[in-house]
N, C-alpha and C positions, 0 to 999 in steps of 0.2 A: 397757983397755975390753973387748977381746976375751975376756980371762980372766973378767971379771965376767959377760959374756953366757953364756960357757961354763958357769959354775957355776949361773947362773940356769936354763938349760935342763935341767941335770942335776936341779935341785931339783924340776922339773915332774913327775918320775917317782916321787916319793916317796909318792903317794897314789892308787894304782891302784884303780879301781872296776870291778867285774865285772858291773854291771847293764847291761841293754840299753835303748836309747832308741827309743821307739815310732816306727813308720814314718810316722806323721802329723806328726812334729816338723818344723818348718820348716828345721831345720839341714840336712836332706838336699837341699833345693832350693838352699840356700846353697853346699853342698859341690859339687853338680853344676856350679854356675856357676864355682866356684874351679877345678874340674877342667877345664872348658872353657878357662879362662885359663892352664892349666898352673901354677897356684900351689900345688897339692898333688901329692904323688907317691904312686903305688901306691894310688889310691883305687878300690876295687872297687865300682862302682855297680850291678853285676849282682845283688848280694845284700844286702838289708837286712832287719832292723835290724842295727845294730852296737853294740858296747859303749860305755859312756861314756868308757872309757879310750881306745879306738880313735878316737873323735871328738875327744877332747882332743888326741891326738897330731896329728891333721890341723889342729886349730886352732893348735897350736904352730907348725907350718910357716907358716900364714897370718900369725900375729902377727909373725914375723920378716920378712915381706914386705908388711906392712900399708901401706907407702908406695905400693904399686902398686894399692891399692884405690880405687874411687871413693868419694865422700863418703857415699853411702847405705850401702855395704857396710862402710865404716869404723865407722859407728854400729851396724850389725848385728853386727859383730865385738865391739863393746863389750857388746852385749846378751848374746852367747854367753859372753863372759868372766865375766859375772855368773852365768849359768845353769850353767856348768861351772867355777865358781870352785874348788870343792873338788878336782876332778881336775887342774886346771891349777896351782893355787898351794898347795893343802893348807890353805886357810883358809876361814872362813865369815863373814868380816867384812861381806859384802854380802848376807847372808841373815838372815831374821828368822822367828820362830815365835810362834804364839798362846800356846802353853804354854811357859813358861820364858823368855820374852822380854818385858820390861816396856815396850819402846818399839815394839811392833808397830804399823805404819802401813799400812793397806790401800792408800793412795794413793801409797806410795813405789814406786820402780822396782827395789827389791831383790828377791831371790828369796824367796818366801814359802812357809812350811810351817805345818802345824798343830803339828808337833813334829819336832825333829831332835836327834840325838845322834851324837857322833863321838869315838872314841878311836883314835889312830893305830895302824895295823897290827893292831887288835883287832876293832873293830866300828864300822860306820857305819849309821845308821838314819834314814830320812826318811819322814814321813807327811804326806799331803795329803788334804784334803776336796775333793770335786768337785760342782759344780752346773752343769747345762746346760739350756738352753731353746731350743726351735725352733718357728717358725711355718711351715707349708707351705700354699701355695695352688696349685691346679691348675685349668686351664681346658682342657676337652676339646671339640674341634670337633664330634665325632660326637654326643655326648650334649648338646652345646650348653648346658653348665652349668659353674659354678665351685664348687669344693668346697675345704674347708680342714681343717686339723688342727693341734693344739697338742701338743707333746711336752715333758715335763719329766723330767729324769733327774738323780738324786743318788746319791752314793756316796763311795768313798774309795780311795786307793791307798797301798801301803806298799812300800818298796824298801830295800835295804841290801846291804852287803858284809861278809863275815866273813874275817878273817885275810888281807885283800888279795886273796883268790883265789876265794872262793865268793860268788856273788851270788844274791839272791832277790827276788821281786816278787809282789805280789798286788794285783789291782784288782777291785772289785766294785761294780756299780751296779744300781739299780732305778729304773724309770720308769713314767710313766703317759701314755697318749695319749687326747686328747679330740678329738671331731669325726669326720670321715669316715674310716673304717678304710682304705679303698683309698688315700686320699690319704696317710695316715700311713705306709703301706707303700711309698710312693715313697722313703722312707729305707730302703735295702736291709737295714740291720741289723734292721729290724722285719719285713721280708718273710720272712726265714727264722728268726725268733726263735720258739722253741718255746712259750714262755710266752704270747706275744702271739697266736700262731696256733692255740693249743690248742683254744680255743672261739670261736665266732662273736661272742660278746658280751664277750670278754676285752679289758681295756683296759691291763693291766699288762705290762711286759716287763723282762727282766733280762739281765745279761751278766757273765761273769767271765773274767779273764785271770790267768795265773800262770806262773811258771817258777822253776827253780833252775838255776844255771849255775856252771861252774868255768872260770877263766881262768888258764892256765899260760903266758901270753905266746905261745909258738909254737903251742900246742894249746888249743882251746876246746871245752867240752862244754856241752850244754844240753838239759834236759828241760822242754818248754814247752807252753803253750796261749796263743798270742798270734798277731798278724798277721805273716806271713812273706811277703816278696815276692822273686821270682826272675825276672830279665829286665831288659832295657834299655827305656828310653822310657816313654811314657804307657800303652801297652798291653803289659803284661808277658806274655811268651810262655809262661813256665812256671808261675808262681804269681802271681796278682793278688788283688785284694780283692773278687772277685765272689761267693765262696762263704762259708759259715759258717766260723768259727774251727775248727781241729782241733788235736789233740794230736800232738806230734812229738818225736823225738830228733834232735839234730844234733851233728856232729863237724867241727871245722875245723883245718886246719894252714895256717899263714901264715909263710913264710920267704923273705925277700929277693925274688927274681923269681918264686917259685913259691907258689901257694896251692891248697889242696884243700878241698872241702866236701862233706858228706854229710848227707842228711836222710832219716828214715824216719817216716812219719806214718800215723795211723789215720783213715780216712774213713768216711762212711756211704753206703750204696747207695740205690737208689730205694725210697721208701716204698710198701708195699702194705697195704691195709686188709683185714683178715681178719674175717669174720663167724663167730662160734662161739657156738652156742646154750647151751653148757655154761659155759665160762669167760668169756663175754662178748666183744664185739668189741675188736680191738686192732690196732695198727700193727706190721707185720713189716718191719724195716729191717735188711737184711744189712750186715755190716761188710766194708770193703775197705781196701786199704792202698796207700800211695804211697812209693816209694823214689827217691832222686835223688842223683847225685854229679856233680861237675864239677872238672876240673883247669884252673887258670888260669895263664897265663904272661905276665909283664910283660917283654916283649922290649926295650922302650926307653921313654923318657918319652912317646913319641908313639904307641906301638902296643902293644896286648896282645890276647891271644885266649884262648879257652877251648874245651874239649871236654867234653861231658857226656852222661849217659844218664838216662832216666826209665823207671820201670815202675809200672804200676797192676795190682793183682791182688786177688782176693777169693774168696769161697766156701770159705774155710779160715782157720784161725788164722794169725797172722803167721809168715812163712816165714824160718827161720834163714838160708837161703842168701842172702837179701836184706839180712841184718843185717851182712854183711861189707862194710865201706865200699869196699874196693879191688877187689872182683870186677868182671869185665865182665858187666854186668847182662844184656846180650843173650845171651851164652853161657850164663849161669846159667838164663835163661828157656828156652833150647833144651834144656838138660839136665833141666829140670823138665817136659819133654814139651810145650812150646809151649802153655801154658794161659793165659798172661798177655799184657799189652799193653805192649810196650817201645818206646822211642823214643830216637833219637840226635840230638844237636844240636851245632852249631858256632857260635861267636860271636866277634866282634872289635870293637875300638874303635880309631879312628885320630884323632889330634889334630894332624896335619900342618898343616892350615889354621889360621891364627891365630884365637884366640878361638872356635874351633868344634870340636865333637866329632861325629864320624860313627860310628854304630854299626850293626851288622848281626847278624842271627840267622837261621840256617837249621836247621829241625827236620825230621827224617825220621821220620814215624810208621810208614810202611811203604812199600816201593818194590821194583819189579822192574826192574832196569836194562835188560833186554831189551825191556821194554814202555814205556820212556820215549818220550813223544811220541805214544803211541797211544791216549790218553784212557782207559786202563784204570782202573777204579774203585779198584784197590788202590794206586795211586801217590799216597800221602797225605803232603803236605809243607806246611810253614809257612815263609813268607819275610817277614822284617821288616827294613826299613832306615829309618834316620832320622838327623836331625841336630839338635843343640842349639847355639845360638850366642848370643853377646853382641856383636853386630857393631859397636856404637858405644860400647863401654865407655869410661868416663871422660868421654864427651860426653853420651850419653843412656842412662839406666838401664833399658834394655829388653832382654828376652830373647826369643828366637824358637825355636820347636820345629816340626819337620816330620817326618811319619812316614807310611810306606806299609806296610800289612800285608795279606798275601794267604794265605788258607787254601784248599787244594785240597779238592774234595769228599771227604767221609768222614774228614777229618783230626780226630783226637781221639776219634772214635766207635769202636765195636767191635761185632762181631756178638754178643758176650755183654755184656749191659748192666752186669754187675759189673766189667767191665774198661774201661768208658768213662772218659774223662778228666774226671770230675765228682765233686763232693762233695755228696751229698743232692740230686742233680739239677742243681746249678749248676756252670757252667764253672769249673775250677780256674785256668786261665790267663785269657787275654783273653775278654771277654764276646762277642766276635764269633763267630758261628756258622760252621761249616765251609761251604765253597763260597761264600766271600765275599771281598771286598776292601774296604779302608778307607783313606781319605785323611784325614790329620789335620793341622791347623795351629793352633798355639797361640802367643799373644803375651802377655807380662806386662810391666807397667811398675811400677817401684818408686818411689813418690812420696817415701816416707821409709822408714826401717828398720821402721816399724810399720804402714805403709799401702801395700797392694799391690792393683793391678787386673790381673786375668788374663782374657783372652778366648780362646775356643776355637771352632774350626769343624771339623766332621767330615762326611764324605760317604762313604757305603758302598753297595755293591751286594751283593745276596744272592740266590743261586739257591735258592729254597725248595722243599721237597717240596710236592706238590700232590695234590688228590683227583681221581681218575678219575671218569668218568661212572657207573661201577658202584659207587662209594663206597669203593673201595680207595685206599690211599695209594701214590702213585708216588714211590719213594725215589730222589732224585738226590744223596744225600749232603749234604743241607742242614740236618740236625738232629743235634747231638752225641749225643742220646740214642737215635738209631736207626741202628744199624750196617747194613752190607750183608747182605741176606738172599739165600738161594739163588736166588730167582726175580727179584731185581732186575737191572737192566741191567748187562751186563758192561763197557760203556763209558759214561762220563759226562763230558761236556765241562765245563770251568769255566763256572759261572753257568748251567748247564742248569737247567730247572725254571721256576717262576714267579718272575720277576724282581721283587725288592723293592728299593726305593731309600729310603734313610734319610738325612736331613739333620739335623744338630744344631748349634745355635748357643748358646753359653753365655757368661756373664760373671760373674765373682766378685770381690767387693771384700772384702778382709780388713783389719781394723783392730784394733790392740791398743794402746789409749791408755795403759793401765796394765799393767805386767808381770803376766802370767798372768790378765788379764781382757780378753777379746777378743770382737769381733763379726764376723759375716760375712753377706753378702748375695749370694745366688746366683740368677741368673735364667737359665732354659734354655728354648729353643724347639726342639721336635722335630717333624719331619714325616716321614711315610712314605707311599709310594704303591706300588701293584702294577698289573699289567696288567688286573686284574679289579675293583679297588676305586679309588674316587676318592681324591684327596689327603685325608689326615686329619692333624691336628696337635694338639699339646699344648703349653701354656705353663705352666711351673712356676716358682714363686718360693719360695726357702728363705731365711728370716731366722733367724739363731741367735746365741746368746751362750754363752760358756764361762768359768767361773771356777774356778781352782785356788787353794786357800788352806790 
């Protein structure tokens, strides 16, 4: 029997796929839970997305331990065995397509494609059509009115692998928004969408994602425009989904207990509107760049840590000195005459507590050790600690998250706007502004493998910049887009300035009655108050559906 299992596991590796799986795929939540339970080894949750083959390798580990799963996760694993059938088993028996398949059934639970083709070790190709719809309602207490918007988005995606090593992907969508524009822009993808914001009366929006990748097992290369997330927890410290997509080059090494990753991306600076009587008015948007690398060490099944650096620079073409993955970015920045914004960070995960994962990140934007504890404005750090747990696993299918995030004044900002930690004015990492702290609690309940309820509560304090009596801005380091100026205070205590208090309660129901046909309902209540303004609140409801076929 052991020999049969051995050869079965070997056969799983015959069909490697070099494509990446979107960060929005629910498999990442599943793997986070499996990691909490110590049912997968060497899962690096600090960096996503991952390749289909990487995810299939994790699923193989879970398949061998499926008797330890609760009933809901057992069924969820069966769903993933269908979704990743080709990577796991090299077959497409549980897949169907509109073109070239006579028994296509939209109501089936098989994996559905518009068209697919596969020839072992030569080429695999999968094409899907996409249709999405969303209704948004917003109730504002100050305006005392309710507004709504309707979004419809259609398009397609194509992915595949050549010679088992080279992956490719292309996704393109076009949509239209009806109703109140400000309500439509509660969907952040529209808030910074150029097509939608180009003209006040524009109703159309578009988006494209694409990449080409090479997977040589130990080494992976990728040239991409897609969503990349770096950091632990709900509020990613390094890269989150708050800013527009950007193009980047990545390089990874993964061997046994050691992993190394590198990213170099192109960003956009702040937009400036230029009036020109000859050539006409235009937007001037300087380019800036982002470089990142991290070394990770899996010391034991219960503990791993990482060390990394980040640099943001601009006002010149991409710098060759930052294209060397293994350089010390801080030293390179010094040799480049200290023109850029560099940061250091340390992170770790501990899983000693059963069914629980504790994570921690400490980032140093800038610091003077001789001035620690003296409220000097230049001591800019980020501190993030949290835990994820499935405390009653096998009895109650509930998952719990708790997180505390603290950003000292001026963290991520810079005296030169081109070096601020932003992309087109939006935070690259967490959406929380500097000079803030955030408390987050999240609870999710899995009714079935296709029906989940998640509820979140967050509470944050923010020391905001304020306007003096003479109309000037008093900078206390509370705005990522405004760095320290020569005439600003030399000392700034945490939460100095105008105290803003934000509270957010949200609940989301996700339901997928048929494979690749899903619904979600998200209700959110947000309130904020300051020392000068009365309490104001917003209630938002999002109802959407998605279909891939």
